[in-house]
PyMOL CGO cylinders between C-alpha atoms (Angstrom):
from pymol import cmd
from pymol.cgo import CYLINDER

trace = [
    CYLINDER, 91.65, 193.86, 97.61, 94.71, 194.07, 99.52, 0.3, 1, 1, 1, 1, 1, 1,
    CYLINDER, 94.71, 194.07, 99.52, 97.06, 197.23, 98.89, 0.3, 1, 1, 1, 1, 1, 1,
    CYLINDER, 97.06, 197.23, 98.89, 100.42, 196.86, 97.39, 0.3, 1, 1, 1, 1, 1, 1,
    CYLINDER, 100.42, 196.86, 97.39, 101.69, 198.57, 100.63, 0.3, 1, 1, 1, 1, 1, 1,
    CYLINDER, 101.69, 198.57, 100.63, 100.04, 195.99, 102.81, 0.3, 1, 1, 1, 1, 1, 1,
    CYLINDER, 100.04, 195.99, 102.81, 101.55, 193.04, 100.66, 0.3, 1, 1, 1, 1, 1, 1,
    CYLINDER, 101.55, 193.04, 100.66, 104.94, 194.56, 101.02, 0.3, 1, 1, 1, 1, 1, 1,
    CYLINDER, 104.94, 194.56, 101.02, 105.15, 195.06, 104.62, 0.3, 1, 1, 1, 1, 1, 1,
    CYLINDER, 105.15, 195.06, 104.62, 103.74, 191.40, 105.08, 0.3, 1, 1, 1, 1, 1, 1,
    CYLINDER, 103.74, 191.40, 105.08, 106.35, 189.65, 102.74, 0.3, 1, 1, 1, 1, 1, 1,
    CYLINDER, 106.35, 189.65, 102.74, 109.05, 189.85, 105.33, 0.3, 1, 1, 1, 1, 1, 1,
    CYLINDER, 109.05, 189.85, 105.33, 106.71, 188.32, 108.03, 0.3, 1, 1, 1, 1, 1, 1,
    CYLINDER, 106.71, 188.32, 108.03, 106.05, 185.48, 105.75, 0.3, 1, 1, 1, 1, 1, 1,
    CYLINDER, 106.05, 185.48, 105.75, 109.97, 184.75, 104.96, 0.3, 1, 1, 1, 1, 1, 1,
    CYLINDER, 109.97, 184.75, 104.96, 110.48, 184.47, 108.44, 0.3, 1, 1, 1, 1, 1, 1,
    CYLINDER, 110.48, 184.47, 108.44, 107.98, 182.41, 109.29, 0.3, 1, 1, 1, 1, 1, 1,
    CYLINDER, 107.98, 182.41, 109.29, 108.85, 179.89, 106.37, 0.3, 1, 1, 1, 1, 1, 1,
    CYLINDER, 108.85, 179.89, 106.37, 112.71, 179.96, 107.78, 0.3, 1, 1, 1, 1, 1, 1,
    CYLINDER, 112.71, 179.96, 107.78, 111.13, 179.06, 111.22, 0.3, 1, 1, 1, 1, 1, 1,
    CYLINDER, 111.13, 179.06, 111.22, 109.24, 176.24, 109.73, 0.3, 1, 1, 1, 1, 1, 1,
    CYLINDER, 109.24, 176.24, 109.73, 112.01, 175.12, 108.20, 0.3, 1, 1, 1, 1, 1, 1,
    CYLINDER, 112.01, 175.12, 108.20, 114.23, 175.53, 110.91, 0.3, 1, 1, 1, 1, 1, 1,
    CYLINDER, 114.23, 175.53, 110.91, 111.88, 173.29, 112.90, 0.3, 1, 1, 1, 1, 1, 1,
    CYLINDER, 111.88, 173.29, 112.90, 111.95, 170.42, 110.33, 0.3, 1, 1, 1, 1, 1, 1,
    CYLINDER, 111.95, 170.42, 110.33, 115.48, 170.38, 110.04, 0.3, 1, 1, 1, 1, 1, 1,
    CYLINDER, 115.48, 170.38, 110.04, 116.03, 170.65, 113.82, 0.3, 1, 1, 1, 1, 1, 1,
    CYLINDER, 116.03, 170.65, 113.82, 113.72, 167.98, 114.71, 0.3, 1, 1, 1, 1, 1, 1,
    CYLINDER, 113.72, 167.98, 114.71, 112.45, 166.09, 111.50, 0.3, 1, 1, 1, 1, 1, 1,
    CYLINDER, 112.45, 166.09, 111.50, 114.48, 165.66, 108.29, 0.3, 1, 1, 1, 1, 1, 1,
    CYLINDER, 114.48, 165.66, 108.29, 117.53, 167.34, 107.50, 0.3, 1, 1, 1, 1, 1, 1,
    CYLINDER, 117.53, 167.34, 107.50, 119.38, 167.19, 103.80, 0.3, 1, 1, 1, 1, 1, 1,
    CYLINDER, 119.38, 167.19, 103.80, 122.89, 166.26, 103.28, 0.3, 1, 1, 1, 1, 1, 1,
    CYLINDER, 122.89, 166.26, 103.28, 125.26, 166.35, 100.02, 0.3, 1, 1, 1, 1, 1, 1,
    CYLINDER, 125.26, 166.35, 100.02, 127.40, 163.02, 99.70, 0.3, 1, 1, 1, 1, 1, 1,
    CYLINDER, 127.40, 163.02, 99.70, 131.02, 164.21, 98.76, 0.3, 1, 1, 1, 1, 1, 1,
    CYLINDER, 131.02, 164.21, 98.76, 132.73, 160.80, 98.29, 0.3, 1, 1, 1, 1, 1, 1,
    CYLINDER, 132.73, 160.80, 98.29, 132.36, 157.53, 97.18, 0.3, 1, 1, 1, 1, 1, 1,
    CYLINDER, 132.36, 157.53, 97.18, 132.93, 155.30, 100.84, 0.3, 1, 1, 1, 1, 1, 1,
    CYLINDER, 132.93, 155.30, 100.84, 129.26, 154.19, 100.52, 0.3, 1, 1, 1, 1, 1, 1,
    CYLINDER, 129.26, 154.19, 100.52, 128.72, 153.31, 96.99, 0.3, 1, 1, 1, 1, 1, 1,
    CYLINDER, 128.72, 153.31, 96.99, 126.53, 151.65, 95.41, 0.3, 1, 1, 1, 1, 1, 1,
    CYLINDER, 126.53, 151.65, 95.41, 124.17, 152.44, 97.80, 0.3, 1, 1, 1, 1, 1, 1,
    CYLINDER, 124.17, 152.44, 97.80, 124.92, 156.14, 97.49, 0.3, 1, 1, 1, 1, 1, 1,
    CYLINDER, 124.92, 156.14, 97.49, 126.63, 158.03, 95.04, 0.3, 1, 1, 1, 1, 1, 1,
    CYLINDER, 126.63, 158.03, 95.04, 129.00, 161.16, 94.94, 0.3, 1, 1, 1, 1, 1, 1,
    CYLINDER, 129.00, 161.16, 94.94, 126.91, 164.02, 94.43, 0.3, 1, 1, 1, 1, 1, 1,
    CYLINDER, 126.91, 164.02, 94.43, 123.76, 162.68, 95.60, 0.3, 1, 1, 1, 1, 1, 1,
    CYLINDER, 123.76, 162.68, 95.60, 121.53, 164.73, 98.09, 0.3, 1, 1, 1, 1, 1, 1,
    CYLINDER, 121.53, 164.73, 98.09, 119.71, 162.59, 100.85, 0.3, 1, 1, 1, 1, 1, 1,
    CYLINDER, 119.71, 162.59, 100.85, 117.08, 163.14, 103.32, 0.3, 1, 1, 1, 1, 1, 1,
    CYLINDER, 117.08, 163.14, 103.32, 117.97, 162.19, 106.98, 0.3, 1, 1, 1, 1, 1, 1,
    CYLINDER, 117.97, 162.19, 106.98, 115.14, 161.43, 109.41, 0.3, 1, 1, 1, 1, 1, 1,
    CYLINDER, 115.14, 161.43, 109.41, 116.06, 162.59, 112.56, 0.3, 1, 1, 1, 1, 1, 1,
    CYLINDER, 116.06, 162.59, 112.56, 112.95, 161.46, 114.63, 0.3, 1, 1, 1, 1, 1, 1,
    CYLINDER, 112.95, 161.46, 114.63, 114.40, 158.11, 115.83, 0.3, 1, 1, 1, 1, 1, 1,
    CYLINDER, 114.40, 158.11, 115.83, 117.26, 159.45, 117.13, 0.3, 1, 1, 1, 1, 1, 1,
    CYLINDER, 117.26, 159.45, 117.13, 115.51, 161.49, 119.75, 0.3, 1, 1, 1, 1, 1, 1,
    CYLINDER, 115.51, 161.49, 119.75, 115.25, 158.33, 121.64, 0.3, 1, 1, 1, 1, 1, 1,
    CYLINDER, 115.25, 158.33, 121.64, 118.77, 156.88, 120.47, 0.3, 1, 1, 1, 1, 1, 1,
    CYLINDER, 118.77, 156.88, 120.47, 117.22, 154.22, 118.94, 0.3, 1, 1, 1, 1, 1, 1,
    CYLINDER, 117.22, 154.22, 118.94, 119.64, 153.08, 116.63, 0.3, 1, 1, 1, 1, 1, 1,
    CYLINDER, 119.64, 153.08, 116.63, 119.90, 149.62, 114.72, 0.3, 1, 1, 1, 1, 1, 1,
    CYLINDER, 119.90, 149.62, 114.72, 122.13, 147.41, 112.89, 0.3, 1, 1, 1, 1, 1, 1,
    CYLINDER, 122.13, 147.41, 112.89, 121.98, 148.22, 109.01, 0.3, 1, 1, 1, 1, 1, 1,
    CYLINDER, 121.98, 148.22, 109.01, 120.81, 151.77, 109.50, 0.3, 1, 1, 1, 1, 1, 1,
    CYLINDER, 120.81, 151.77, 109.50, 122.84, 153.97, 107.33, 0.3, 1, 1, 1, 1, 1, 1,
    CYLINDER, 122.84, 153.97, 107.33, 123.62, 157.33, 109.33, 0.3, 1, 1, 1, 1, 1, 1,
    CYLINDER, 123.62, 157.33, 109.33, 125.03, 160.62, 109.41, 0.3, 1, 1, 1, 1, 1, 1,
    CYLINDER, 125.03, 160.62, 109.41, 126.96, 161.59, 112.11, 0.3, 1, 1, 1, 1, 1, 1,
    CYLINDER, 126.96, 161.59, 112.11, 129.46, 164.19, 113.28, 0.3, 1, 1, 1, 1, 1, 1,
    CYLINDER, 129.46, 164.19, 113.28, 133.26, 163.53, 112.93, 0.3, 1, 1, 1, 1, 1, 1,
    CYLINDER, 133.26, 163.53, 112.93, 133.82, 162.10, 116.15, 0.3, 1, 1, 1, 1, 1, 1,
    CYLINDER, 133.82, 162.10, 116.15, 137.51, 162.35, 116.72, 0.3, 1, 1, 1, 1, 1, 1,
    CYLINDER, 137.51, 162.35, 116.72, 139.18, 164.12, 113.69, 0.3, 1, 1, 1, 1, 1, 1,
    CYLINDER, 139.18, 164.12, 113.69, 138.33, 161.26, 111.15, 0.3, 1, 1, 1, 1, 1, 1,
    CYLINDER, 138.33, 161.26, 111.15, 138.28, 164.24, 108.46, 0.3, 1, 1, 1, 1, 1, 1,
    CYLINDER, 138.28, 164.24, 108.46, 140.71, 166.64, 107.42, 0.3, 1, 1, 1, 1, 1, 1,
    CYLINDER, 140.71, 166.64, 107.42, 140.20, 170.11, 108.65, 0.3, 1, 1, 1, 1, 1, 1,
    CYLINDER, 140.20, 170.11, 108.65, 138.38, 172.16, 106.07, 0.3, 1, 1, 1, 1, 1, 1,
    CYLINDER, 138.38, 172.16, 106.07, 138.38, 175.81, 105.27, 0.3, 1, 1, 1, 1, 1, 1,
    CYLINDER, 138.38, 175.81, 105.27, 135.66, 177.50, 102.82, 0.3, 1, 1, 1, 1, 1, 1,
    CYLINDER, 135.66, 177.50, 102.82, 138.06, 179.12, 100.17, 0.3, 1, 1, 1, 1, 1, 1,
    CYLINDER, 138.06, 179.12, 100.17, 135.03, 179.95, 98.00, 0.3, 1, 1, 1, 1, 1, 1,
    CYLINDER, 135.03, 179.95, 98.00, 136.41, 183.41, 98.10, 0.3, 1, 1, 1, 1, 1, 1,
    CYLINDER, 136.41, 183.41, 98.10, 133.08, 185.56, 98.61, 0.3, 1, 1, 1, 1, 1, 1,
    CYLINDER, 133.08, 185.56, 98.61, 132.43, 185.78, 102.15, 0.3, 1, 1, 1, 1, 1, 1,
    CYLINDER, 132.43, 185.78, 102.15, 128.74, 186.99, 101.40, 0.3, 1, 1, 1, 1, 1, 1,
    CYLINDER, 128.74, 186.99, 101.40, 127.66, 184.23, 99.45, 0.3, 1, 1, 1, 1, 1, 1,
    CYLINDER, 127.66, 184.23, 99.45, 129.40, 181.72, 102.10, 0.3, 1, 1, 1, 1, 1, 1,
    CYLINDER, 129.40, 181.72, 102.10, 127.71, 183.16, 104.97, 0.3, 1, 1, 1, 1, 1, 1,
    CYLINDER, 127.71, 183.16, 104.97, 124.24, 183.07, 102.85, 0.3, 1, 1, 1, 1, 1, 1,
    CYLINDER, 124.24, 183.07, 102.85, 124.77, 179.68, 102.10, 0.3, 1, 1, 1, 1, 1, 1,
    CYLINDER, 124.77, 179.68, 102.10, 125.77, 178.64, 105.70, 0.3, 1, 1, 1, 1, 1, 1,
    CYLINDER, 125.77, 178.64, 105.70, 122.31, 180.48, 106.83, 0.3, 1, 1, 1, 1, 1, 1,
    CYLINDER, 122.31, 180.48, 106.83, 120.06, 178.53, 104.41, 0.3, 1, 1, 1, 1, 1, 1,
    CYLINDER, 120.06, 178.53, 104.41, 122.26, 174.99, 105.38, 0.3, 1, 1, 1, 1, 1, 1,
    CYLINDER, 122.26, 174.99, 105.38, 121.22, 176.04, 109.07, 0.3, 1, 1, 1, 1, 1, 1,
    CYLINDER, 121.22, 176.04, 109.07, 117.73, 176.34, 108.22, 0.3, 1, 1, 1, 1, 1, 1,
    CYLINDER, 117.73, 176.34, 108.22, 117.28, 173.34, 105.94, 0.3, 1, 1, 1, 1, 1, 1,
    CYLINDER, 117.28, 173.34, 105.94, 116.90, 174.91, 102.74, 0.3, 1, 1, 1, 1, 1, 1,
    CYLINDER, 116.90, 174.91, 102.74, 119.91, 174.04, 101.31, 0.3, 1, 1, 1, 1, 1, 1,
    CYLINDER, 119.91, 174.04, 101.31, 121.64, 170.41, 102.09, 0.3, 1, 1, 1, 1, 1, 1,
    CYLINDER, 121.64, 170.41, 102.09, 124.51, 170.58, 104.39, 0.3, 1, 1, 1, 1, 1, 1,
    CYLINDER, 124.51, 170.58, 104.39, 127.65, 170.12, 102.27, 0.3, 1, 1, 1, 1, 1, 1,
    CYLINDER, 127.65, 170.12, 102.27, 128.82, 167.30, 104.75, 0.3, 1, 1, 1, 1, 1, 1,
    CYLINDER, 128.82, 167.30, 104.75, 132.30, 168.67, 105.38, 0.3, 1, 1, 1, 1, 1, 1,
    CYLINDER, 132.30, 168.67, 105.38, 132.13, 167.99, 108.95, 0.3, 1, 1, 1, 1, 1, 1,
    CYLINDER, 132.13, 167.99, 108.95, 129.79, 165.22, 108.68, 0.3, 1, 1, 1, 1, 1, 1,
    CYLINDER, 129.79, 165.22, 108.68, 130.17, 161.53, 107.81, 0.3, 1, 1, 1, 1, 1, 1,
    CYLINDER, 130.17, 161.53, 107.81, 127.83, 158.65, 106.44, 0.3, 1, 1, 1, 1, 1, 1,
    CYLINDER, 127.83, 158.65, 106.44, 128.17, 155.17, 106.92, 0.3, 1, 1, 1, 1, 1, 1,
    CYLINDER, 128.17, 155.17, 106.92, 126.51, 151.77, 107.82, 0.3, 1, 1, 1, 1, 1, 1,
    CYLINDER, 126.51, 151.77, 107.82, 126.09, 150.69, 111.40, 0.3, 1, 1, 1, 1, 1, 1,
    CYLINDER, 126.09, 150.69, 111.40, 127.38, 146.93, 111.87, 0.3, 1, 1, 1, 1, 1, 1,
    CYLINDER, 127.38, 146.93, 111.87, 127.54, 146.78, 115.11, 0.3, 1, 1, 1, 1, 1, 1,
    CYLINDER, 127.54, 146.78, 115.11, 125.50, 148.30, 118.40, 0.3, 1, 1, 1, 1, 1, 1,
    CYLINDER, 125.50, 148.30, 118.40, 126.11, 148.28, 121.80, 0.3, 1, 1, 1, 1, 1, 1,
    CYLINDER, 126.11, 148.28, 121.80, 127.42, 144.70, 123.27, 0.3, 1, 1, 1, 1, 1, 1,
    CYLINDER, 127.42, 144.70, 123.27, 127.75, 143.66, 119.98, 0.3, 1, 1, 1, 1, 1, 1,
    CYLINDER, 127.75, 143.66, 119.98, 131.01, 141.40, 119.13, 0.3, 1, 1, 1, 1, 1, 1,
    CYLINDER, 131.01, 141.40, 119.13, 131.98, 142.13, 115.71, 0.3, 1, 1, 1, 1, 1, 1,
    CYLINDER, 131.98, 142.13, 115.71, 135.34, 140.30, 114.13, 0.3, 1, 1, 1, 1, 1, 1,
    CYLINDER, 135.34, 140.30, 114.13, 136.97, 140.23, 110.91, 0.3, 1, 1, 1, 1, 1, 1,
    CYLINDER, 136.97, 140.23, 110.91, 137.12, 137.73, 109.44, 0.3, 1, 1, 1, 1, 1, 1,
    CYLINDER, 137.12, 137.73, 109.44, 136.37, 133.89, 109.24, 0.3, 1, 1, 1, 1, 1, 1,
    CYLINDER, 136.37, 133.89, 109.24, 138.08, 131.66, 106.95, 0.3, 1, 1, 1, 1, 1, 1,
    CYLINDER, 138.08, 131.66, 106.95, 135.57, 132.61, 103.99, 0.3, 1, 1, 1, 1, 1, 1,
    CYLINDER, 135.57, 132.61, 103.99, 136.28, 136.12, 104.56, 0.3, 1, 1, 1, 1, 1, 1,
    CYLINDER, 136.28, 136.12, 104.56, 133.24, 137.02, 106.05, 0.3, 1, 1, 1, 1, 1, 1,
    CYLINDER, 133.24, 137.02, 106.05, 132.48, 139.23, 109.31, 0.3, 1, 1, 1, 1, 1, 1,
    CYLINDER, 132.48, 139.23, 109.31, 130.98, 137.60, 112.35, 0.3, 1, 1, 1, 1, 1, 1,
    CYLINDER, 130.98, 137.60, 112.35, 128.76, 139.11, 114.54, 0.3, 1, 1, 1, 1, 1, 1,
    CYLINDER, 128.76, 139.11, 114.54, 128.13, 137.92, 117.82, 0.3, 1, 1, 1, 1, 1, 1,
    CYLINDER, 128.13, 137.92, 117.82, 129.76, 134.95, 116.27, 0.3, 1, 1, 1, 1, 1, 1,
    CYLINDER, 129.76, 134.95, 116.27, 127.31, 134.55, 113.23, 0.3, 1, 1, 1, 1, 1, 1,
    CYLINDER, 127.31, 134.55, 113.23, 128.85, 134.90, 109.98, 0.3, 1, 1, 1, 1, 1, 1,
    CYLINDER, 128.85, 134.90, 109.98, 127.09, 137.58, 107.97, 0.3, 1, 1, 1, 1, 1, 1,
    CYLINDER, 127.09, 137.58, 107.97, 126.50, 137.98, 104.31, 0.3, 1, 1, 1, 1, 1, 1,
    CYLINDER, 126.50, 137.98, 104.31, 126.28, 141.56, 103.10, 0.3, 1, 1, 1, 1, 1, 1,
    CYLINDER, 126.28, 141.56, 103.10, 124.51, 142.30, 99.84, 0.3, 1, 1, 1, 1, 1, 1,
    CYLINDER, 124.51, 142.30, 99.84, 125.34, 146.16, 100.12, 0.3, 1, 1, 1, 1, 1, 1,
    CYLINDER, 125.34, 146.16, 100.12, 128.95, 145.78, 99.77, 0.3, 1, 1, 1, 1, 1, 1,
    CYLINDER, 128.95, 145.78, 99.77, 130.45, 147.45, 96.70, 0.3, 1, 1, 1, 1, 1, 1,
    CYLINDER, 130.45, 147.45, 96.70, 130.88, 144.74, 93.91, 0.3, 1, 1, 1, 1, 1, 1,
    CYLINDER, 130.88, 144.74, 93.91, 134.26, 143.18, 93.60, 0.3, 1, 1, 1, 1, 1, 1,
    CYLINDER, 134.26, 143.18, 93.60, 135.20, 144.38, 97.46, 0.3, 1, 1, 1, 1, 1, 1,
    CYLINDER, 135.20, 144.38, 97.46, 135.65, 141.79, 100.45, 0.3, 1, 1, 1, 1, 1, 1,
    CYLINDER, 135.65, 141.79, 100.45, 133.97, 142.65, 103.65, 0.3, 1, 1, 1, 1, 1, 1,
    CYLINDER, 133.97, 142.65, 103.65, 137.48, 143.98, 105.03, 0.3, 1, 1, 1, 1, 1, 1,
    CYLINDER, 137.48, 143.98, 105.03, 141.09, 143.37, 104.24, 0.3, 1, 1, 1, 1, 1, 1,
    CYLINDER, 141.09, 143.37, 104.24, 141.98, 144.52, 107.83, 0.3, 1, 1, 1, 1, 1, 1,
    CYLINDER, 141.98, 144.52, 107.83, 141.52, 142.27, 110.63, 0.3, 1, 1, 1, 1, 1, 1,
    CYLINDER, 141.52, 142.27, 110.63, 139.79, 143.38, 114.09, 0.3, 1, 1, 1, 1, 1, 1,
    CYLINDER, 139.79, 143.38, 114.09, 137.88, 141.89, 117.03, 0.3, 1, 1, 1, 1, 1, 1,
    CYLINDER, 137.88, 141.89, 117.03, 136.08, 144.72, 118.89, 0.3, 1, 1, 1, 1, 1, 1,
    CYLINDER, 136.08, 144.72, 118.89, 132.86, 144.72, 121.46, 0.3, 1, 1, 1, 1, 1, 1,
    CYLINDER, 132.86, 144.72, 121.46, 131.05, 147.86, 120.83, 0.3, 1, 1, 1, 1, 1, 1,
    CYLINDER, 131.05, 147.86, 120.83, 131.06, 149.83, 124.27, 0.3, 1, 1, 1, 1, 1, 1,
    CYLINDER, 131.06, 149.83, 124.27, 127.86, 151.30, 125.53, 0.3, 1, 1, 1, 1, 1, 1,
    CYLINDER, 127.86, 151.30, 125.53, 126.56, 154.38, 124.07, 0.3, 1, 1, 1, 1, 1, 1,
    CYLINDER, 126.56, 154.38, 124.07, 128.68, 153.59, 120.79, 0.3, 1, 1, 1, 1, 1, 1,
    CYLINDER, 128.68, 153.59, 120.79, 128.39, 152.28, 117.42, 0.3, 1, 1, 1, 1, 1, 1,
    CYLINDER, 128.39, 152.28, 117.42, 130.60, 150.36, 114.74, 0.3, 1, 1, 1, 1, 1, 1,
    CYLINDER, 130.60, 150.36, 114.74, 130.13, 151.42, 111.44, 0.3, 1, 1, 1, 1, 1, 1,
    CYLINDER, 130.13, 151.42, 111.44, 131.69, 150.67, 108.18, 0.3, 1, 1, 1, 1, 1, 1,
    CYLINDER, 131.69, 150.67, 108.18, 131.26, 152.16, 104.28, 0.3, 1, 1, 1, 1, 1, 1,
    CYLINDER, 131.26, 152.16, 104.28, 129.49, 149.74, 102.01, 0.3, 1, 1, 1, 1, 1, 1,
    CYLINDER, 129.49, 149.74, 102.01, 132.41, 150.49, 99.44, 0.3, 1, 1, 1, 1, 1, 1,
    CYLINDER, 132.41, 150.49, 99.44, 134.79, 148.85, 101.90, 0.3, 1, 1, 1, 1, 1, 1,
    CYLINDER, 134.79, 148.85, 101.90, 138.00, 149.37, 99.65, 0.3, 1, 1, 1, 1, 1, 1,
    CYLINDER, 138.00, 149.37, 99.65, 137.47, 153.22, 99.95, 0.3, 1, 1, 1, 1, 1, 1,
    CYLINDER, 137.47, 153.22, 99.95, 135.80, 153.89, 103.06, 0.3, 1, 1, 1, 1, 1, 1,
    CYLINDER, 135.80, 153.89, 103.06, 138.29, 155.09, 106.19, 0.3, 1, 1, 1, 1, 1, 1,
    CYLINDER, 138.29, 155.09, 106.19, 135.58, 154.04, 108.66, 0.3, 1, 1, 1, 1, 1, 1,
    CYLINDER, 135.58, 154.04, 108.66, 135.76, 152.68, 112.20, 0.3, 1, 1, 1, 1, 1, 1,
    CYLINDER, 135.76, 152.68, 112.20, 138.16, 149.83, 111.18, 0.3, 1, 1, 1, 1, 1, 1,
    CYLINDER, 138.16, 149.83, 111.18, 141.09, 152.89, 110.27, 0.3, 1, 1, 1, 1, 1, 1,
    CYLINDER, 141.09, 152.89, 110.27, 140.66, 154.61, 113.66, 0.3, 1, 1, 1, 1, 1, 1,
    CYLINDER, 140.66, 154.61, 113.66, 141.01, 152.31, 116.56, 0.3, 1, 1, 1, 1, 1, 1,
    CYLINDER, 141.01, 152.31, 116.56, 143.65, 154.06, 117.97, 0.3, 1, 1, 1, 1, 1, 1,
    CYLINDER, 143.65, 154.06, 117.97, 141.50, 157.42, 118.58, 0.3, 1, 1, 1, 1, 1, 1,
    CYLINDER, 141.50, 157.42, 118.58, 139.60, 158.12, 121.86, 0.3, 1, 1, 1, 1, 1, 1,
    CYLINDER, 139.60, 158.12, 121.86, 136.60, 156.25, 120.96, 0.3, 1, 1, 1, 1, 1, 1,
    CYLINDER, 136.60, 156.25, 120.96, 138.60, 153.21, 119.50, 0.3, 1, 1, 1, 1, 1, 1,
    CYLINDER, 138.60, 153.21, 119.50, 136.97, 153.57, 116.31, 0.3, 1, 1, 1, 1, 1, 1,
    CYLINDER, 136.97, 153.57, 116.31, 133.59, 153.87, 117.57, 0.3, 1, 1, 1, 1, 1, 1,
    CYLINDER, 133.59, 153.87, 117.57, 131.01, 156.56, 116.96, 0.3, 1, 1, 1, 1, 1, 1,
    CYLINDER, 131.01, 156.56, 116.96, 129.08, 157.81, 120.20, 0.3, 1, 1, 1, 1, 1, 1,
    CYLINDER, 129.08, 157.81, 120.20, 125.13, 158.15, 119.96, 0.3, 1, 1, 1, 1, 1, 1,
    CYLINDER, 125.13, 158.15, 119.96, 125.84, 161.62, 120.69, 0.3, 1, 1, 1, 1, 1, 1,
    CYLINDER, 125.84, 161.62, 120.69, 127.34, 162.28, 117.32, 0.3, 1, 1, 1, 1, 1, 1,
    CYLINDER, 127.34, 162.28, 117.32, 124.65, 160.69, 115.28, 0.3, 1, 1, 1, 1, 1, 1,
    CYLINDER, 124.65, 160.69, 115.28, 122.37, 163.45, 113.35, 0.3, 1, 1, 1, 1, 1, 1,
    CYLINDER, 122.37, 163.45, 113.35, 120.10, 160.89, 111.71, 0.3, 1, 1, 1, 1, 1, 1,
    CYLINDER, 120.10, 160.89, 111.71, 119.26, 157.72, 109.52, 0.3, 1, 1, 1, 1, 1, 1,
    CYLINDER, 119.26, 157.72, 109.52, 119.26, 158.42, 105.69, 0.3, 1, 1, 1, 1, 1, 1,
    CYLINDER, 119.26, 158.42, 105.69, 116.15, 157.08, 104.21, 0.3, 1, 1, 1, 1, 1, 1,
    CYLINDER, 116.15, 157.08, 104.21, 116.08, 158.65, 100.91, 0.3, 1, 1, 1, 1, 1, 1,
    CYLINDER, 116.08, 158.65, 100.91, 118.00, 159.75, 97.73, 0.3, 1, 1, 1, 1, 1, 1,
    CYLINDER, 118.00, 159.75, 97.73, 116.25, 162.82, 96.81, 0.3, 1, 1, 1, 1, 1, 1,
    CYLINDER, 116.25, 162.82, 96.81, 118.45, 164.12, 94.00, 0.3, 1, 1, 1, 1, 1, 1,
    CYLINDER, 118.45, 164.12, 94.00, 119.60, 163.65, 91.44, 0.3, 1, 1, 1, 1, 1, 1,
    CYLINDER, 119.60, 163.65, 91.44, 116.23, 162.68, 89.96, 0.3, 1, 1, 1, 1, 1, 1,
    CYLINDER, 116.23, 162.68, 89.96, 117.54, 159.51, 88.31, 0.3, 1, 1, 1, 1, 1, 1,
    CYLINDER, 117.54, 159.51, 88.31, 118.96, 158.12, 91.61, 0.3, 1, 1, 1, 1, 1, 1,
    CYLINDER, 118.96, 158.12, 91.61, 115.83, 158.90, 93.72, 0.3, 1, 1, 1, 1, 1, 1,
    CYLINDER, 115.83, 158.90, 93.72, 115.39, 156.03, 95.98, 0.3, 1, 1, 1, 1, 1, 1,
    CYLINDER, 115.39, 156.03, 95.98, 114.27, 154.52, 99.37, 0.3, 1, 1, 1, 1, 1, 1,
    CYLINDER, 114.27, 154.52, 99.37, 116.97, 153.87, 101.26, 0.3, 1, 1, 1, 1, 1, 1,
    CYLINDER, 116.97, 153.87, 101.26, 116.12, 150.64, 103.90, 0.3, 1, 1, 1, 1, 1, 1,
    CYLINDER, 116.12, 150.64, 103.90, 118.05, 149.29, 106.65, 0.3, 1, 1, 1, 1, 1, 1,
    CYLINDER, 118.05, 149.29, 106.65, 119.43, 145.76, 106.20, 0.3, 1, 1, 1, 1, 1, 1,
    CYLINDER, 119.43, 145.76, 106.20, 120.00, 143.91, 109.19, 0.3, 1, 1, 1, 1, 1, 1,
    CYLINDER, 120.00, 143.91, 109.19, 122.00, 140.59, 108.20, 0.3, 1, 1, 1, 1, 1, 1,
    CYLINDER, 122.00, 140.59, 108.20, 122.01, 139.74, 111.67, 0.3, 1, 1, 1, 1, 1, 1,
    CYLINDER, 122.01, 139.74, 111.67, 118.78, 137.56, 112.23, 0.3, 1, 1, 1, 1, 1, 1,
]
cmd.load_cgo(trace, "trace")
């Protein structure tokens, strides 16, 4: 039988090992995020917690139809300051987010669907109101009910090392369309992509797998 003192001495080591394992998983395999807005409804709901697969992105393999989380590429989001008041609690939460124990609050991240990858010619819109990708009109089953594919016209060719992204809730998503004057011309550099959303893990009633849907055949 182990003595109580021995267990107490081992406990900090076990905590450190657990944190290191969690950090490894978060860094290389899976990271968790909190969805703060409705820009991806109804695929993702406000307050959903999602799991993001980081493995495919080690080789920068990203496909059309992937729902991706990425760091703000060029000040798409307003400045955010933590005003929670308790600095100790705020710092503790930050550490737990960094090691992957808590989902990232997504204050400096965005989540959108990949519509175009390098070399794709993406245009809005046909007479029927559909987007075209490489001159092929596409029907997007994931778009929020009642939304049109885009109420803003554009004609872009995705640059090498970049992505063109749009939210599924087109009427509530300030995505690539709205940032064409920035340094990336509205595109997202691959270097900013964290990973692909593959599941909603919380709340339990929303638990689901998120497939990629490439509508360009």
